[in-house]
N, CA, C and O of each residue as an XYZ file, in Angstrom:
512
protein
N     137.298     54.343    101.268
C     137.736     55.728    101.528
C     138.147     55.846    102.994
O     137.410     55.415    103.880
N     139.298     56.418    103.251
C     139.747     56.513    104.642
C     139.760     58.015    104.967
O     140.091     58.871    104.146
N     139.386     58.261    106.190
C     139.351     59.756    106.679
C     140.415     59.870    107.781
O     140.317     59.159    108.781
N     141.348     60.670    107.647
C     142.382     60.880    108.638
C     142.071     62.193    109.385
O     141.790     63.199    108.732
N     142.109     62.215    110.639
C     141.830     63.443    111.432
C     143.170     63.916    111.943
O     143.873     63.184    112.640
N     143.522     65.132    111.600
C     144.782     65.703    112.043
C     144.424     66.812    113.080
O     143.522     67.624    112.877
N     145.164     66.792    114.159
C     144.931     67.849    115.176
C     145.295     69.237    114.564
O     146.094     69.315    113.631
N     144.703     70.308    115.099
C     144.921     71.607    114.699
C     146.453     71.916    114.627
O     147.112     71.921    115.666
N     147.003     72.163    113.464
C     148.466     72.259    113.289
C     149.050     73.557    113.980
O     150.226     73.615    114.339
N     148.181     74.558    114.135
C     148.743     75.837    114.591
C     148.483     76.085    116.098
O     148.637     77.201    116.594
N     148.079     74.995    116.815
C     147.782     75.232    118.263
C     148.970     75.731    119.069
O     148.773     76.512    120.000
N     150.163     75.329    118.764
C     151.324     75.740    119.475
C     151.615     77.270    119.182
O     151.999     78.036    120.066
N     151.421     77.616    117.997
C     151.693     78.997    117.540
C     150.658     79.898    118.245
O     151.038     80.904    118.845
N     149.360     79.554    118.182
C     148.382     80.364    118.887
C     148.604     80.499    120.350
O     148.363     81.572    120.902
N     149.062     79.444    121.028
C     149.331     79.455    122.422
C     150.514     80.356    122.679
O     150.492     81.118    123.645
N     151.545     80.305    121.861
C     152.679     81.154    122.002
C     152.344     82.637    121.761
O     152.856     83.516    122.455
N     151.519     82.888    120.814
C     151.135     84.285    120.587
C     150.319     84.842    121.764
O     150.481     85.999    122.152
N     149.458     84.014    122.313
C     148.643     84.462    123.474
C     149.514     84.718    124.746
O     149.115     85.484    125.623
N     150.671     84.087    124.828
C     151.526     84.278    126.003
C     152.362     85.484    125.853
O     152.918     85.931    126.856
N     152.516     86.079    124.665
C     153.356     87.249    124.475
C     152.643     88.459    124.893
O     151.436     88.542    124.667
N     153.290     89.427    125.494
C     152.697     90.609    125.902
C     152.161     91.376    124.638
O     152.812     91.435    123.596
N     150.944     91.952    124.801
C     150.353     92.708    123.682
C     150.873     94.141    123.680
O     151.097     94.768    124.715
N     151.049     94.616    122.453
C     151.407     96.048    122.334
C     150.124     96.876    122.599
O     149.041     96.638    122.065
N     150.363     97.868    123.477
C     149.216     98.723    123.828
C     149.093     99.744    122.739
O     150.067    100.396    122.360
N     147.866     99.884    122.226
C     147.547    100.940    121.232
C     146.386    101.632    121.726
O     145.512    101.016    122.336
N     146.314    102.885    121.504
C     145.195    103.751    121.977
C     144.211    103.839    120.807
O     144.551    104.441    119.789
N     143.126    103.322    120.898
C     142.030    103.287    119.931
C     141.225    104.599    120.009
O     140.819    105.041    121.084
N     141.013    105.199    118.827
C     140.324    106.491    118.811
C     139.209    106.568    117.829
O     139.175    105.793    116.873
N     138.302    107.465    118.024
C     137.315    107.875    116.989
C     137.579    109.374    116.797
O     137.884    110.113    117.733
N     137.443    109.778    115.519
C     137.672    111.185    115.154
C     136.422    111.634    114.319
O     136.014    110.958    113.375
N     135.863    112.754    114.695
C     134.780    113.338    113.956
C     135.112    114.680    113.456
O     135.651    115.493    114.207
N     134.826    114.963    112.241
C     135.112    116.201    111.606
C     133.927    117.075    111.623
O     132.849    116.640    111.220
N     134.057    118.309    112.075
C     133.038    119.292    112.036
C     133.491    120.486    111.159
O     134.577    120.413    110.584
N     132.740    121.533    111.036
C     133.068    122.540    110.098
C     134.355    123.247    110.467
O     135.186    123.557    109.614
N     134.499    123.493    111.746
C     135.735    124.275    112.128
C     136.646    123.570    113.076
O     137.572    124.181    113.610
N     136.406    122.248    113.317
C     137.263    121.527    114.244
C     137.142    120.016    114.075
O     136.209    119.531    113.435
N     138.036    119.314    114.617
C     137.993    117.868    114.707
C     137.775    117.510    116.157
O     138.312    118.175    117.042
N     136.992    116.466    116.425
C     136.827    116.037    117.815
C     137.306    114.591    117.875
O     136.836    113.718    117.146
N     138.281    114.374    118.794
C     138.823    113.067    118.983
C     138.443    112.403    120.293
O     138.592    113.003    121.357
N     137.971    111.214    120.233
C     137.559    110.470    121.487
C     138.516    109.271    121.575
O     138.813    108.624    120.571
N     139.021    108.973    122.880
C     139.873    107.835    123.106
C     139.472    107.322    124.458
O     139.183    108.092    125.374
N     139.455    105.987    124.581
C     139.172    105.308    125.820
C     140.488    105.240    126.640
O     141.484    104.690    126.170
N     140.480    105.829    127.923
C     141.590    105.840    128.711
C     141.172    105.454    130.134
O     141.289    106.256    131.060
N     140.677    104.200    130.301
C     140.200    103.842    131.633
C     141.227    103.834    132.714
O     142.303    103.258    132.559
N     140.905    104.470    133.814
C     141.770    104.560    135.023
C     142.845    105.491    134.900
O     143.677    105.526    135.806
N     142.970    106.345    133.793
C     143.970    107.310    133.749
C     143.446    108.730    134.115
O     142.275    109.051    133.908
N     144.344    109.545    134.655
C     144.025    110.920    135.039
C     144.710    111.800    134.008
O     145.476    111.360    133.150
N     144.374    113.092    134.157
C     144.971    114.046    133.219
C     146.460    114.107    133.306
O     147.118    114.326    132.289
N     147.053    113.916    134.519
C     148.498    113.991    134.677
C     149.140    112.736    134.177
O     150.365    112.723    134.064
N     148.481    111.748    133.886
C     149.060    110.506    133.357
C     149.272    110.581    131.824
O     149.959    109.736    131.252
N     148.688    111.580    131.179
C     148.757    111.666    129.706
C     149.676    112.900    129.233
O     149.722    113.944    129.885
N     150.313    112.723    128.198
C     151.051    113.783    127.529
C     150.449    113.944    126.075
O     150.503    113.029    125.253
N     149.885    115.145    125.825
C     149.324    115.398    124.515
C     150.080    116.527    123.865
O     150.287    117.578    124.473
N     150.493    116.318    122.637
C     151.166    117.357    121.867
C     150.571    117.520    120.484
O     150.181    116.561    119.818
N     150.519    118.786    120.081
C     150.001    119.081    118.708
C     151.041    119.927    118.021
O     151.489    120.927    118.583
N     151.448    119.545    116.793
C     152.331    120.352    115.936
C     151.821    120.310    114.538
O     151.771    119.248    113.918
N     151.443    121.442    114.034
C     150.819    121.602    112.712
C     149.616    120.709    112.635
O     148.581    121.023    113.224
N     149.716    119.579    111.911
C     148.489    118.715    111.712
C     148.710    117.378    112.400
O     147.964    116.435    112.135
N     149.677    117.259    113.250
C     150.056    115.966    113.917
C     149.657    116.082    115.382
O     150.060    117.020    116.070
N     148.852    115.113    115.861
C     148.487    115.014    117.284
C     149.143    113.747    117.808
O     149.032    112.670    117.224
N     149.828    113.917    118.929
C     150.464    112.755    119.661
C     149.941    112.661    121.071
O     149.894    113.631    121.827
N     149.536    111.401    121.397
C     149.007    111.174    122.752
C     149.871    110.008    123.269
O     150.021    108.979    122.609
N     150.423    110.206    124.459
C     151.235    109.150    125.129
C     150.927    109.088    126.625
O     150.589    110.092    127.253
N     151.046    107.956    127.140
C     150.810    107.753    128.610
C     151.218    106.378    129.032
O     151.896    105.645    128.312
N     150.783    106.048    130.229
C     151.187    104.721    130.797
C     150.083    104.202    131.699
O     149.567    104.890    132.580
N     149.742    102.904    131.420
C     148.890    102.221    132.395
C     149.704    101.617    133.490
O     150.554    100.778    133.193
N     149.521    101.967    134.715
C     150.335    101.459    135.807
C     149.856    100.052    136.146
O     148.655     99.803    136.244
N     150.765     99.174    136.316
C     150.460     97.743    136.595
C     150.644     97.462    138.159
O     151.546     98.026    138.778
N     149.889     96.702    138.687
C     150.071     96.247    140.042
C     151.084     95.100    140.073
O     150.762     93.949    139.776
N     152.316     95.453    140.443
C     153.525     94.548    140.311
C     153.424     93.453    141.360
O     153.998     92.380    141.169
N     152.712     93.684    142.469
C     152.612     92.619    143.483
C     151.563     91.572    143.218
O     151.551     90.534    143.879
N     150.740     91.799    142.331
C     149.582     90.845    142.064
C     149.992     89.719    141.078
O     150.677     90.004    140.095
N     149.615     88.525    141.304
C     149.889     87.454    140.397
C     148.540     87.033    139.758
O     147.764     86.252    140.309
N     148.336     87.570    138.641
C     146.986     87.344    137.972
C     147.012     86.044    137.235
O     148.054     85.594    136.758
N     145.839     85.436    137.145
C     145.678     84.152    136.260
C     145.410     84.566    134.863
O     145.825     83.893    133.920
N     144.701     85.698    134.697
C     144.390     86.230    133.373
C     144.492     87.710    133.419
O     143.930     88.345    134.311
N     145.205     88.291    132.468
C     145.352     89.746    132.399
C     144.834     90.205    131.013
O     145.351     89.775    129.982
N     143.834     91.058    131.003
C     143.264     91.699    129.780
C     143.302     93.189    129.886
O     143.235     93.876    128.867
N     143.408     93.730    131.100
C     143.436     95.143    131.281
C     144.816     95.658    130.715
O     145.846     95.043    130.990
N     144.834     96.730    129.964
C     146.056     97.223    129.434
C     147.097     97.575    130.507
O     146.734     98.071    131.573
N     148.324     97.335    130.249
C     149.413     97.664    131.082
C     150.580     98.174    130.370
O     150.842     97.777    129.234
N     151.291     99.033    130.980
C     152.558     99.645    130.281
C     152.272    100.868    129.449
O     151.159    101.394    129.425
N     153.312    101.303    128.769
C     153.216    102.542    127.993
C     152.539    102.432    126.721
O     152.528    101.346    126.142
N     151.940    103.508    126.198
C     151.385    103.561    124.876
C     151.672    104.912    124.253
O     151.923    105.911    124.927
N     151.622    104.889    122.979
C     151.822    106.184    122.217
C     150.999    106.092    120.929
O     151.063    105.076    120.237
N     150.214    107.150    120.591
C     149.467    107.140    119.388
C     149.688    108.477    118.725
O     149.527    109.526    119.348
N     150.075    108.434    117.399
C     150.295    109.683    116.642
C     149.383    109.611    115.391
O     149.353    108.657    114.613
N     148.620    110.776    115.295
C     147.660    110.767    114.187
C     147.990    112.061    113.355
O     148.304    113.127    113.886
N     147.895    111.873    112.069
C     148.092    113.053    111.146
C     146.633    113.479    110.693
O     145.926    112.725    110.024
N     146.257    114.662    111.076
C     144.927    115.107    110.667
C     145.009    115.696    109.249
O     146.079    116.070    108.767
N     143.812    115.763    108.588
C     143.795    116.210    107.147
C     144.094    117.711    107.019
O     144.478    118.161    105.939
N     143.932    118.475    108.066
C     144.156    119.918    108.015
C     144.940    120.398    109.233
O     144.904    119.765    110.288
N     145.643    121.507    109.086
C     146.437    121.980    110.189
C     145.527    122.421    111.357
O     144.412    122.920    111.205
N     146.136    122.177    112.549
C     145.395    122.419    113.797
C     145.876    123.671    114.470
O     147.080    123.929    114.470
N     145.016    124.450    115.033
C     145.363    125.641    115.848
C     145.727    125.195    117.234
O     144.835    125.110    118.078
N     147.016    124.893    117.543
C     147.443    124.351    118.836
C     147.099    125.189    120.035
O     146.941    124.657    121.134
N     146.975    126.509    119.854
C     146.677    127.395    120.971
C     145.243    127.223    121.496
O     144.948    127.592    122.633
N     144.378    126.675    120.687
C     142.898    126.636    121.073
C     142.511    125.192    121.360
O     141.325    124.958    121.591
N     143.412    124.188    121.365
C     143.063    122.801    121.621
C     142.565    122.684    123.088
O     143.132    123.262    124.015
N     141.512    121.929    123.231
C     140.880    121.673    124.557
C     140.825    120.233    124.760
O     140.475    119.491    123.842
N     141.186    119.748    126.033
C     141.183    118.328    126.388
C     140.388    118.158    127.687
O     140.403    119.021    128.566
N     139.704    117.033    127.776
C     139.039    116.748    129.042
C     138.852    115.169    129.156
O     138.691    114.480    128.149
N     138.883    114.663    130.385
C     138.635    113.283    130.639
C     137.438    113.182    131.503
O     137.371    113.810    132.560
N     136.473    112.392    131.073
C     135.229    112.180    131.766
C     134.791    110.734    131.599
O     134.603    110.261    130.479
N     134.631    110.042    132.705
C     134.159    108.658    132.829
C     135.123    107.782    131.963
O     134.643    106.891    131.263
N     136.467    108.013    131.991
C     137.385    107.180    131.190
C     137.473    107.447    129.767
O     138.070    106.661    129.031
N     136.891    108.555    129.303
C     136.898    108.911    127.913
C     137.628    110.233    127.709
O     137.171    111.259    128.215
N     138.762    110.246    126.976
C     139.476    111.445    126.639
C     138.768    112.081    125.436
O     138.529    111.411    124.431
N     138.427    113.403    125.541
C     137.829    114.111    124.446
C     138.770    115.316    124.161
O     139.030    116.148    125.030
N     139.257    115.364    122.923
C     140.077    116.444    122.405
C     139.352    117.210    121.353
O     138.896    116.650    120.357
N     139.243    118.511    121.574
C     138.687    119.378    120.574
C     139.849    120.080    119.810
O     140.609    120.857    120.388
N     139.947    119.797    118.590
C     141.086    120.251    117.754
C     140.696    121.232    116.746
O     140.426    120.834    115.614
N     140.633    122.565    117.058
C     140.168    123.558    116.064
C     141.066    123.601    114.850
O     142.288    123.515    114.973
N     140.481    123.733    113.697
C     141.282    123.913    112.475
C     141.915    125.301    112.471
O     141.325    126.276    112.937
N     143.118    125.361    111.938
C     143.813    126.619    111.784
C     142.996    127.469    110.827
O     142.257    126.969    109.979
N     143.159    128.768    110.997
C     142.378    129.718    110.150
C     142.693    129.461    108.641
O     141.819    129.586    107.784
N     143.964    129.100    108.354
C     144.321    128.882    106.925
C     143.689    127.606    106.302
O     143.574    127.471    105.084
N     143.282    126.671    107.217
C     142.675    125.478    106.758
C     141.108    125.568    106.662
O     140.470    124.641    106.162
N     140.533    126.632    107.121
C     139.077    126.727    107.082
C     138.615    127.233    105.711
O     139.312    128.045    105.103
N     137.504    126.796    105.226
C     136.988    127.267    103.912
C     136.618    128.783    104.019
O     136.060    129.250    105.012
N     136.958    129.484    102.968
C     136.599    130.899    102.905
C     135.473    131.216    101.962
O     135.421    130.688    100.851
N     134.621    132.021    102.363
C     133.513    132.468    101.397
C     133.951    133.762    100.701
O     134.352    134.743    101.327
N     133.855    133.705     99.426
C     134.324    134.799     98.599
C     133.083    135.421     97.967
O     132.319    134.767     97.257
N     132.907    136.763     98.264
C     131.771    137.420     97.622
C     132.240    137.888     96.243
O     133.366    138.333     96.022
N     131.279    137.746     95.349
C     131.510    138.120     93.942
C     130.874    139.486     93.739
O     129.694    139.685     94.027
N     131.667    140.418     93.242
C     131.158    141.734     93.011
C     130.499    141.738     91.686
O     131.006    141.238     90.682
N     129.273    142.362     91.729
C     128.409    142.422     90.471
C     128.484    143.826     89.896
O     128.203    144.794     90.603
N     128.865    143.964     88.594
C     128.972    145.276     88.029
C     127.673    145.618     87.263
O     127.556    146.706     86.699
C-alpha cells in the first residue's frame, strides 16, 4: 500500500481571499421590550457626527465611515476601514419622532419605540 501526500489544494485560494479587502458590515444585537426595541452596535473610534441614522416606518438604516490613516504602511490590518451601511427591517413599525441614540465607550445604543398602532391593546369586556 502506498500513501501519497498532497499539499493543501486550496492554499492559493485562501491566500487570495485574505488579500482582498473585506466588506465592512455593522454587527448588531437587537432586544425587544414591551414598547420598544433596543439596538446595540459596536462602532469603535466613531463619533456621533460620523454616523447617519434613518428610520422610516419599520426600517432602520445606519451608515458611516471608518477613516483610514492613508500615510501608514501596515503589515497587518484588521481594524475596519472604509464605509459601511446596515439596514434592518424591524417586526413592528417604529415611532421615528421618539427614537433616541447615544454612543458610549464605542457602543451605539438606539432605543426604537414601537408606534402606537404596533403596541398591544388591552380590551375590557363589558359584563351585563
